TORRO-209308 format. One record per atom (N, C-alpha, C): z, x negated, y negated. Coordinates in steps of 0.02 Angstrom, whole numbers, padded with zeros to 5 digits, always signed. Atoms other than C-alpha are relative to their C-alpha. Example, Ala and Ser with C-alpha at 12.3 -4.5 7.8 and 13.67 -1.06 7.14 Angstrom:
BEGIN
+00000-00045+00059;+00390-00615+00225;+00000-00045-00060;-00003+00042+00059;+00357-00684+00053;+00037+00039-00055;
END
This chain:
BEGIN
-00060-00042+00027;-01135+00712+01156;+00021-00040-00068;-00017+00023+00071;-01057+00691+00987;+00075+00021-00019;-00079-00010+00024;-00874+00684+00930;+00016-00033-00066;+00010+00026+00069;-00875+00662+00742;+00047+00051-00043;-00037-00047+00045;-00740+00725+00616;+00001-00042-00071;+00000+00012+00075;-00739+00716+00424;+00053+00040-00032;-00058-00037+00027;-00580+00762+00334;+00003-00030-00078;-00023+00023+00065;-00539+00760+00148;+00056+00042-00024;-00060-00042+00013;-00366+00797+00102;+00059-00047-00033;-00051+00046+00028;-00200+00726+00039;+00053-00017+00056;-00063+00020-00050;-00062+00626+00137;+00049+00036-00012;-00059-00045+00006;+00082+00735+00173;+00068-00041-00007;-00053+00054+00004;+00195+00575+00180;-00025-00067-00006;+00023+00065-00008;+00181+00391+00170;-00016-00022+00072;+00027+00010-00067;+00087+00319+00313;+00059-00041+00043;-00057+00038-00040;+00203+00256+00457;-00033-00056+00039;+00031+00059-00019;+00149+00084+00483;+00052-00039+00060;-00037+00040-00043;+00207-00004+00649;-00039-00060+00033;+00039+00050-00028;+00152-00151+00760;+00024-00002+00072;-00005-00009-00077;+00123-00153+00946;+00038-00064+00016;-00035+00065-00018;+00210-00292+01049;-00054-00062-00009;+00041+00055+00013;+00050-00398+01033;-00019-00019-00077;+00010+00010+00069;+00059-00388+00840;-00059+00039-00030;+00067-00036+00027;-00084-00260+00812;+00034+00063-00044;-00029-00056+00054;-00051-00143+00657;-00024+00064+00030;+00021-00080-00021;-00060+00048+00694;+00037+00034-00049;-00031-00040+00045;-00022+00175+00563;-00012+00075+00017;+00002-00073-00004;+00015+00369+00591;+00004+00026-00064;-00010-00035+00066;-00017+00484+00457;-00025+00073+00007;+00020-00073-00002;-00045+00672+00419;-00038+00018-00063;+00035-00030+00071;-00182+00744+00298;-00001+00071+00000;+00012-00077+00022;-00173+00915+00225;-00058+00008-00036;+00062-00021+00035;-00335+00982+00202;-00012+00080-00007;+00004-00066+00020;-00360+01149+00117;-00054+00032+00037;+00047-00047-00027;-00454+01286+00199;-00050+00037-00051;+00047-00019+00050;-00608+01350+00110;+00014+00083-00019;-00005-00081+00009;-00542+01540+00101;+00071+00007-00014;-00066-00024+00013;-00391+01630+00055;+00030+00047+00053;-00023-00037-00046;-00277+01718+00173;+00008+00075-00030;-00003-00072+00029;-00237+01913+00154;+00040+00015-00053;-00046-00006+00047;-00103+01885+00035;-00031-00042-00074;+00039+00035+00048;-00239+01787-00080;+00028-00077-00009;-00025+00056+00000;-00151+01624-00051;-00041-00054+00039;+00030+00057-00041;-00228+01454-00005;+00039-00024+00061;-00026+00038-00061;-00188+01382+00166;-00033-00071+00023;+00023+00066-00021;-00203+01205+00230;+00012-00012+00079;-00011+00023-00067;-00219+01128+00398;+00032-00082-00007;-00030+00072+00005;-00111+00973+00430;-00019-00033+00067;+00030+00029-00053;-00200+00857+00539;+00026-00072+00008;-00034+00066-00009;-00119+00703+00619;-00057-00046+00020;+00052+00059-00002;-00225+00544+00616;+00040-00067+00024;-00019+00069-00016;-00202+00359+00677;-00050-00044-00019;+00047+00052+00020;-00281+00206+00609;+00030-00065+00034;-00024+00065-00031;-00280+00030+00682;-00019-00066-00044;+00010+00065+00030;-00269-00152+00623;-00006-00007-00074;-00006+00019+00074;-00320-00199+00443;-00007+00063-00039;+00001-00073+00029;-00365-00017+00405;+00068+00033+00000;-00071-00031+00003;-00186+00031+00455;+00031-00024-00058;-00038+00048+00045;-00117-00109+00346;-00015+00026-00068;+00029-00017+00058;-00230-00064+00199;+00025+00067-00027;-00031-00074+00010;-00177+00129+00206;+00063+00004-00021;-00070+00007+00024;+00001+00084+00210;+00025-00032-00058;-00014+00046+00057;-00005-00045+00067;-00034+00043-00060;+00032-00025+00057;-00114+00058-00049;-00007+00078-00017;+00003-00075-00003;-00092+00243-00013;+00077+00020+00009;-00068-00026-00015;+00063+00353-00011;-00008+00078-00001;-00009-00067+00011;+00117+00533-00014;-00037+00037-00054;+00039-00035+00051;+00005+00647-00107;-00065-00034-00020;+00065+00029+00015;-00142+00531-00120;-00059+00032+00033;+00064-00022-00025;-00320+00599-00096;-00032-00047+00044;+00042+00053-00044;-00414+00520+00055;-00051+00030+00036;+00053-00028-00046;-00567+00541+00163;+00008-00036+00057;-00009+00037-00056;-00547+00503+00337;-00071+00018+00046;+00057-00014-00048;-00706+00485+00460;+00018-00035+00060;-00031+00027-00057;-00664+00470+00644;-00023+00047+00053;+00014-00039-00050;-00663+00554+00808;+00064+00029+00028;-00066-00034-00034;-00541+00675+00895;+00016-00043+00069;-00019+00039-00057;-00443+00589+01028;+00062+00040+00026;-00055-00025-00038;-00323+00664+01163;+00035-00041+00044;-00038+00040-00038;-00189+00587+01251;+00059+00030+00033;-00059-00034-00023;-00038+00629+01360;+00049-00052+00016;-00047+00043-00028;+00121+00548+01406;+00064+00043+00017;-00061-00026-00019;+00295+00588+01485;+00055-00005-00058;-00053+00007+00048;+00423+00644+01358;+00071-00014+00027;-00070+00018-00022;+00610+00603+01358;+00022+00060+00053;-00030-00059-00044;+00644+00774+01439;-00042+00000+00071;+00041+00017-00068;+00520+00724+01587;-00062+00048-00001;+00057-00027+00003;+00388+00846+01529;-00055-00034-00028;+00058+00034+00025;+00214+00805+01499;-00014+00025-00078;+00016-00023+00061;+00166+00807+01310;-00076-00026-00008;+00065+00002+00010;-00010+00830+01256;-00006-00015-00080;+00016+00013+00065;-00072+00751+01092;-00071-00004-00032;+00061-00008+00026;-00227+00787+00991;-00001-00030-00076;-00004+00031+00063;-00264+00672+00842;-00064-00029-00012;+00061+00025+00022;-00406+00600+00737;+00014-00079-00001;-00003+00071+00003;-00433+00416+00775;-00050-00023-00065;+00036+00018+00063;-00488+00353+00601;-00039-00060+00011;+00040+00056-00004;-00644+00241+00604;-00016-00021-00068;+00003+00020+00073;-00655+00243+00414;+00038+00039-00040;-00047-00035+00054;-00535+00286+00273;-00025-00025-00071;+00023+00013+00062;-00598+00304+00095;+00066+00022-00050;-00056-00018+00055;-00464+00305-00049;-00030+00028-00060;+00027-00042+00048;-00519+00441-00161;+00025-00001-00069;-00037+00000+00057;-00395+00402-00299;+00047-00064-00005;-00047+00058+00005;-00294+00252-00362;+00065+00022+00029;-00073-00012-00025;-00116+00231-00286;+00036+00030-00061;-00041-00031+00053;+00008+00339-00389;-00035+00044-00037;+00031-00030+00046;-00120+00434-00470;+00025+00083+00008;-00015-00067-00019;-00066+00603-00381;+00075+00022-00032;-00064-00016+00018;+00113+00587-00442;+00014+00035-00059;-00003-00024+00065;+00092+00645-00622;-00050+00054-00015;+00054-00049+00009;-00054+00760-00596;+00028+00073-00031;-00015-00057+00028;-00035+00914-00707;+00067+00009-00024;-00063-00001+00031;+00132+00872-00784;+00002+00001-00073;+00001-00002+00084;+00162+00921-00965;+00077+00020-00008;-00061-00017+00021;+00316+00956-01054;+00043-00048-00028;-00053+00054+00018;+00480+00871-01110;+00001-00053+00056;-00007+00051-00039;+00490+00705-01030;-00061-00041+00025;+00066+00020-00015;+00307+00680-01017;-00031-00025-00056;+00033+00019+00055;+00196+00582-01123;-00050+00042-00031;+00049-00052+00024;+00100+00690-01251;-00056-00043-00023;+00067+00034+00017;-00079+00654-01305;+00013-00048-00062;-00003+00041+00049;-00090+00508-01421;+00054-00053+00001;-00043+00051-00017;+00068+00414-01364;-00022-00050+00050;+00018+00058-00048;+00044+00253-01277;+00053-00006+00055;-00052+00021-00049;+00119+00221-01108;-00024-00054+00040;+00018+00065-00038;+00115+00058-01014;-00030+00020+00068;+00032-00014-00058;+00004+00063-00860;+00036-00057+00053;-00025+00044-00049;+00081-00007-00699;-00052-00041+00035;+00053+00057-00034;+00004-00160-00615;-00021+00030+00056;+00026-00018-00055;-00117-00120-00494;-00052-00053+00031;+00030+00052-00030;-00192-00238-00371;-00076+00022+00006;+00064-00022-00003;-00378-00229-00396;-00052-00035+00058;+00032+00015-00056;-00426-00319-00232;-00034+00051+00034;+00035-00048-00050;-00557-00226-00127;+00025-00005+00057;-00019+00002-00074;-00480-00191+00038;-00048-00001+00041;+00065-00002-00047;-00657-00166+00109;-00041-00045-00012;+00056+00042+00020;-00735-00315+00037;-00041-00037+00059;+00031+00032-00064;-00778-00378+00211;-00031+00046+00044;+00025-00050-00026;-00845-00217+00267;-00071-00012+00031;+00066+00012-00024;-00999-00224+00383;-00009-00068+00031;+00012+00062-00037;-00977-00405+00435;+00031-00002+00067;-00026-00012-00057;-00941-00441+00610;+00077-00035+00003;-00065+00030-00004;-00764-00478+00666;+00017-00019+00069;-00013+00023-00070;-00684-00567+00817;+00072+00040+00018;-00055-00033-00020;-00567-00456+00907;+00010-00012+00082;-00010+00004-00066;-00488-00491+01074;+00002+00064+00041;-00004-00054-00039;-00498-00357+01215;+00065+00025+00006;-00074-00020-00012;-00312-00360+01222;+00020+00038-00065;-00014-00036+00064;-00309-00285+01045;-00031+00062-00011;+00029-00057+00001;-00414-00140+01082;+00050+00064+00023;-00045-00055-00022;-00320+00029+01087;-00033+00040+00066;+00026-00033-00057;-00433+00089+01235;-00017-00044+00057;
END
């Protein structure tokens, strides 16, 4: 059996970072992924895919990426259900992110394609914002020590 998902798209809003009672980080976020075809009116459409990331990956996503940033998500489809406040069963389908790639620097989608009055013209200098160049994935591939209590399943 195989349950694998790869999505490339833009964050629809800043990731929602929270912590479980045991202190484990979890981030919920939505990725807008363009469909590869146009509708009958000739317009592009997108799918809005709900995703969840855990632990360090969730913290890195919330700290380095925000609304509009292009990301790649590698993970699996996960379904769950719970009882809503109205007593009805709620079913949720989402992507459990096992890997997230930051496909552009933080803030670079903010000024994409903007020209005209109020924006810097070619040849003018603009100060660059301070960017933390620390690699959030520098320990990737090394064994980690996780308690069974911290696992989401």
